[in-house]
C-alpha positions in Angstrom: 5.6 31.5 -5.4 3.3 30.0 -8.4 0.5 27.6 -7.1 -0.4 24.5 -8.5 -3.9 22.7 -8.6 -3.9 18.9 -8.5 -7.0 17.4 -9.4 -7.5 13.5 -8.8 -6.0 14.0 -5.4 -6.7 10.5 -3.3 -5.7 8.5 -6.4 -2.6 6.6 -7.4 -0.6 9.4 -8.9 -2.0 12.1 -7.0 -1.4 10.8 -3.3 2.3 10.2 -4.7 2.3 14.0 -6.0 0.9 14.4 -2.5 3.7 12.8 -0.9 6.2 14.9 -3.0 4.9 18.1 -2.8 7.5 19.3 0.1 10.3 18.1 -2.2 9.6 21.1 -4.1 9.4 24.2 -2.2 9.0 26.5 -4.7 5.5 26.0 -5.6 2.3 26.1 -3.4 0.1 23.2 -4.1 -3.9 22.7 -4.0 -5.0 18.9 -3.5 -8.3 18.6 -4.5 -10.8 15.5 -4.8 -14.5 14.9 -6.0 -15.4 15.9 -2.3 -13.8 19.4 -2.9 -14.7 19.9 -6.3 -17.0 18.2 -9.2 -14.8 18.8 -12.5 -18.0 18.3 -13.9 -19.4 21.7 -13.2 -18.2 24.4 -15.1 -19.6 26.9 -13.2 -17.9 25.8 -10.3 -14.4 24.9 -11.8 -14.3 28.5 -13.1 -15.0 29.9 -9.7 -12.0 28.0 -8.2 -9.6 28.7 -10.1 -10.7 32.5 -10.2 -10.2 32.4 -6.8 -6.8 30.6 -6.7 -4.8 31.8 -9.8 -3.0 28.4 -10.8 0.1 28.6 -12.9 -0.4 25.0 -13.4 -2.7 22.2 -13.3 -1.9 18.5 -12.5 -4.7 16.8 -14.1 -5.4 13.4 -12.4 -8.9 13.0 -11.8 -10.4 10.4 -14.1 -13.1 7.4 -14.6 -10.8 4.5 -14.3 -13.4 1.6 -14.0 -12.7 0.4 -17.6 -15.4 -2.4 -17.5 -17.8 -0.2 -16.0 -17.7 2.3 -18.3 -19.5 -0.1 -21.0 -22.1 0.5 -18.8 -21.9 3.9 -17.5 -21.0 5.8 -20.7 -22.5 8.9 -19.7 -20.5 8.9 -16.4 -17.5 8.4 -18.1 -18.0 10.8 -20.7 -18.6 13.6 -18.4 -15.5 12.9 -15.7 -12.9 11.9 -18.8 -14.1 14.6 -21.9 -16.6 16.9 -20.0 -14.6 17.4 -16.9 -11.1 17.3 -18.8 -12.8 20.5 -21.3 -13.5 22.6 -17.6 -10.1 22.3 -16.3 -8.7 23.3 -19.6 -11.4 25.9 -20.0 -10.2 27.4 -16.6 -6.8 26.9 -16.9 -6.2 28.9 -19.8 -8.9 31.4 -18.9 -6.6 32.1 -16.0 -3.3 32.0 -18.3 -2.2 28.7 -16.4 -1.1 25.6 -18.0 -2.5 22.0 -17.7 -0.6 18.4 -17.6 -3.5 15.9 -18.6 -2.4 12.1 -17.6 -4.1 10.0 -20.2 -3.8 6.0 -21.5 -2.3 3.9 -24.0 -5.4 2.0 -23.9 -6.1 5.1 -26.8 -3.8 3.4 -29.4 -5.4 -0.5 -29.5 -3.6 -0.8 -32.8 -2.2 -4.3 -34.6 1.9 -3.4 -34.8 5.1 -5.0 -32.6 6.6 -1.6 -32.2 6.4 0.7 -29.3 3.8 3.5 -29.8 5.0 7.0 -30.5 3.1 10.2 -30.0 2.1 10.5 -34.1 0.9 7.4 -34.2 -2.9 6.4 -35.5 -5.7 6.1 -32.0 -8.4 3.6 -32.4 -9.9 3.4 -29.1 -11.7 0.1 -28.2 -14.3 1.2 -25.7 -16.0 3.6 -23.7 -13.0 4.3 -21.6 -10.6 4.8 -24.1 -12.9 7.2 -26.2 -13.5 9.0 -23.4 -9.9 9.7 -22.4 -9.0 10.2 -26.5 -12.1 12.6 -26.6 -10.5 14.2 -23.1 -6.8 14.4 -24.4 -7.7 16.0 -27.7 -10.4 18.7 -26.1 -7.5 19.6 -23.7 -5.5 20.3 -26.8 -7.7 21.8 -29.0 -8.6 24.9 -26.1 -4.5 25.5 -25.7 -1.8 23.5 -27.3 0.5 24.8 -24.8 -0.9 21.8 -22.7 0.8 18.6 -22.5 -1.7 15.5 -22.7 1.1 12.4 -20.9 0.1 9.2 -21.5 0.7 6.5 -19.4 0.2 2.4 -18.8 -0.1 0.0 -16.0 0.1 2.3 -13.2 0.3 0.8 -10.0 2.1 2.1 -6.3 1.6 2.0 -2.9 -1.7 3.8 -2.8 -5.4 2.4 -4.0 -6.0 -0.6 -5.7 -3.8 -2.1 -8.2 -2.0 -4.9 -9.5 0.7 -5.2 -7.3 -1.5 -5.2 -4.1 -3.8 -7.5 -6.0 -0.9 -10.3 -6.9 0.7 -9.7 -3.2 -3.0 -10.6 -1.8 -3.7 -13.4 -3.9 -0.3 -15.1 -3.4 -0.7 -15.2 0.2 -4.3 -16.9 0.0 -3.6 -19.0 -2.6 -0.8 -22.0 -3.9 -1.6 -20.8 -7.7 -2.8 -18.1 -9.7 -3.3 -18.0 -13.3 -2.1 -14.6 -15.2 -2.6 -13.7 -19.0 0.3 -13.4 -20.5 -0.4 -12.4 -23.9 -1.0 -8.2 -23.2 2.3 -6.9 -23.6 3.5 -2.9 -22.3 5.4 -1.9 -19.3 4.1 -1.0 -15.8 4.6 2.4 -14.3 5.3 3.0 -10.6 3.0 6.6 -9.7 5.8 7.6 -7.9 8.0 8.0 -10.9 5.2 9.2 -13.1 4.5 12.1 -10.4 8.3 13.1 -9.8 8.8 13.2 -13.9 5.5 15.7 -13.5 7.0 17.9 -11.3 10.3 17.9 -12.6 8.4 18.9 -15.9 7.0 21.5 -14.1 9.9 22.8 -12.7 12.2 22.9 -15.7 9.2 25.1 -17.6 9.1 27.6 -14.2 13.3 27.4 -14.3 13.1 28.3 -18.1 14.9 25.4 -19.3 13.1 24.5 -21.9 11.5 26.4 -24.5 7.7 26.8 -23.2 5.8 27.8 -26.5 7.3 24.9 -27.8 6.3 22.0 -25.9 3.0 21.0 -25.9 1.2 18.0 -27.0 1.0 14.7 -26.2 4.0 12.2 -24.3 4.2 8.9 -23.2 5.3 8.3 -19.9 5.8 4.5 -18.5 8.7 2.9 -17.1 11.6 1.5 -18.9 11.4 -2.4 -20.4 8.9 -4.6 -21.8 6.8 -7.2 -20.0 3.5 -9.2 -20.0 1.2 -9.6 -16.7 2.4 -12.8 -16.0 5.8 -11.9 -15.8 4.8 -9.1 -13.8 2.9 -11.0 -11.5 6.3 -13.9 -11.7 8.7 -11.0 -10.9 6.5 -9.9 -7.9 6.2 -13.3 -6.4 9.9 -13.8 -6.7 11.3 -10.7 -5.0 8.9 -11.1 -1.9 9.4 -14.6 -1.6 6.0 -15.6 -2.4 5.7 -19.3 -3.1 2.8 -19.2 -5.4 2.4 -21.0 -8.8 1.6 -18.7 -11.7 0.2 -20.2 -15.0 0.2 -18.5 -18.2 -3.4 -17.6 -20.0 -4.7 -16.1 -23.3 -6.6 -13.0 -23.1 -9.4 -15.1 -24.5 -9.3 -17.2 -21.3 -10.2 -14.3 -19.5 -12.6 -12.4 -21.1 -14.0 -8.5 -20.0 -16.9 -6.3 -20.7 -14.3 -4.3 -22.5 -11.0 -5.0 -24.5 -7.4 -4.8 -23.3 -4.5 -3.8 -26.0 -2.8 -6.9 -26.6 0.2 -4.1 -27.2 0.7 -1.0 -25.7 4.5 -0.6 -25.4 5.3 3.0 -25.2 8.2 4.5 -27.0 9.3 7.5 -24.1 12.5 9.1 -26.5 10.1 12.6 -27.1 9.4 13.4 -23.1 13.1 12.0 -22.7 14.8 14.3 -25.1 12.5 17.5 -24.3 12.7 17.2 -20.4 15.9 15.8 -20.1 14.6 13.2 -17.9 15.8 9.7 -16.7 13.1 7.1 -16.4 14.3 3.8 -14.5 13.2 0.3 -15.6 9.9 -1.3 -14.5 11.9 -4.1 -11.8 14.0 -1.5 -10.2 10.7 0.6 -9.7 8.4 -2.3 -8.7 11.3 -3.3 -6.0 11.1 -0.3 -4.8 7.8 0.0 -4.3 7.6 -3.3 -2.8 10.3 -2.3 -0.5 7.9 1.2 0.6 5.1 -1.3 0.9 7.1 -3.6 3.2 8.2 -0.9 5.4 4.6 0.4 5.7 2.9 -2.5 6.5 
């Protein structure tokens, strides 16, 4: 039985991986968060890996406070770059393979066609810079590793846009939401399942293991704005809250957000035969799960 390490186990994707683990009985899972292992400490990471001999590391740990990162550059770089490096070194040393989560923020180019993996990067802000540096380090250490860039992640776990809208919609009659940032929401459940399906296909030799390293994109299908995302949440949940669109310039933040971050998923679908749900279908599934658990 192959061992899989999941870092960032208490985050949105890590929590979904935890919930899905029982459906993948061919693997033994270790779920860790910063309390169990400080990924910024190389010696500690090496020792942890040597004891366990992980075949795969699903790297979900990250510093994701995008605005706070502008003030906490050292911490963001330590977690997103040094932490990623330490995990990649340990995984490589013990003969394993890493699936490392990253972000649409690394692009931030002015274009109106979906980004492909070979498009130029142009990170704006500390968070984006630290994530891109981590991506490059992970692939430099082992080109067979996979970097999966995603966008607008939400789930039934943790803090996210969907939960914020549900809370605000219940408390207020009116809201303003940005309409000029375009992309696609990603249900963390779908992303977690895709990661486990990829590992399964590699193990079952359904894909050519040596040729699949590199950068991949994963988000749900379709395209929307934060404004349309919010109105969809309220429509599905029958919440009577008026949403008005505003421009990014009317809602200043410490870190710049990409105005357009639509990701082309053709590469990951072709390589691994994945079927990716539309964002509205996944939003409905998440909202249903939240109702069941409330």
